[in-house]
N, C-alpha and C positions, 0 to 999 in steps of 0.2 A: 605441425598443426595446420589444417586447411583454414581458409578464411571463414567458412561457415562454423567450424568448430571453435575458432577463436572468437567469433562474434557471439556465439552461444555462451562461451565461458565469460566473456565480458558482461553479457546480460545477467548471468547468474551472479556474478560478483556485485553488479549494480543493485540487483534485487536484494541480495544479502545485506548490503550496506544500508539501503533505504529502509528495510524492515527493522533495522535497529530502532528507528524512531517510534513506531507504534508499540513495539515490544517494551521498550524502556518507559515511554510515557504511560502506557497502559498498566504496566507492572507497578510503577510509582503511584498511579492513581488508585489502584486497588489497595495498596498498602497505606497510603496517606489519607485517602478520602478527600472530601471537598472542603471541610472545615466550616461549612455553612450551618446555621442553626436548623435544627430539625432532623430527625432520623431519616425521613423520606429523601430529602435532598442528598444526604450523605450516601444512603444506600443506592440511590439512582446514579450518582456520580461513580461509585465503585462498580456498579453493574456495567455502565457504559465503558468504563476503563477496562473492565474484564473483556468486553467485546473487542475493544481496540487491541488489547494484548493478544487475544486469540487470533485476530486478523493478521497481526504481525507474525505469529507462529505459523499460520497457514501459508503465508508467503514463503517463509523459510522451508516449510515442508515440501513445497512445490519445486524448489530449486534444483534438486538432482535430475528431474525429468521435466524441466520447465517447458520444453517443446511439446510435450504430450499433455499439458495442463491447460488446454485452450479455454474451456468453459469455467473451471474454477478460477483461473486467473482473471478472466473477463468479469466474472461476478464480483470478485473482491475489489478489482479496480473500480467497477461501477459503484459499489458501496462507498468507497473512499471519495469518489468524485461527488456523489450525492451529498455526503456529509460536508464536503468542501463547499458545495453550493449553499448549503444551509448556513455554514459559517460565514460565507461571503455576504449573505443577506444581513447577518448581524453586524459585520464589520461596516458595511455600507450604511446601515441604519443607526448604529450606536457607536461605531469605532471598536477597536479591539486590541490595540497595543502590538508590540513587536512579536510576542509569542504567538498570537493569533495569526499575524501576517506570515510568520515563518511556517506555521502549520498549513496555512492556505497555499503556500508555495508547494509544499509536499503533496497536498490534496488535489490541486488544480493544474500543476505544471509537471512535477516529477512523476506522479502516478500515471497520468495520461501518456507521458513520454515513454515510460517503461512498457505500458500497454501497447503503444504503437510499435515499439521496438520488437516486442515478442511477436506481434502480428506479422511484422515484416519478415522475421526469421521463419515463421510458420509458412508464410506465402512462398518464400524462396524454397523451402523444403518441398512444398507441394509441386513446384515447377520442375524439380529435379527429374531427370530421365531415369528409366529403370536400370540403365547401365551404370549409373553413378551411385556411389555409396555416401 
């Protein structure tokens, strides 16, 4: 296995592992609901959990050809970071507890790192000469 192939495989594994978080949290939220009074709050929580679940599935779907998924990967990462910035505003203003802080790590550290890693692999592939496979 060449270095680029090994790095691509490592990225695929990292994305697969990281996507366990939104798939699990989203699925759990869809099933359990928010538990807040009022139907709208519960339905909204389940809706947002469904989006989170779907985003995790989309990351998984991209894994086999991750190097060819430039724009879908960028968009999903951007959505995660935007959500993380919204969460950071709440944590800074009201606090959030350990669960929120762990989510913030995924949203503002892990996801951007995966994004930059995929971009680096893509840039290296673009620099490859026509005689290289």
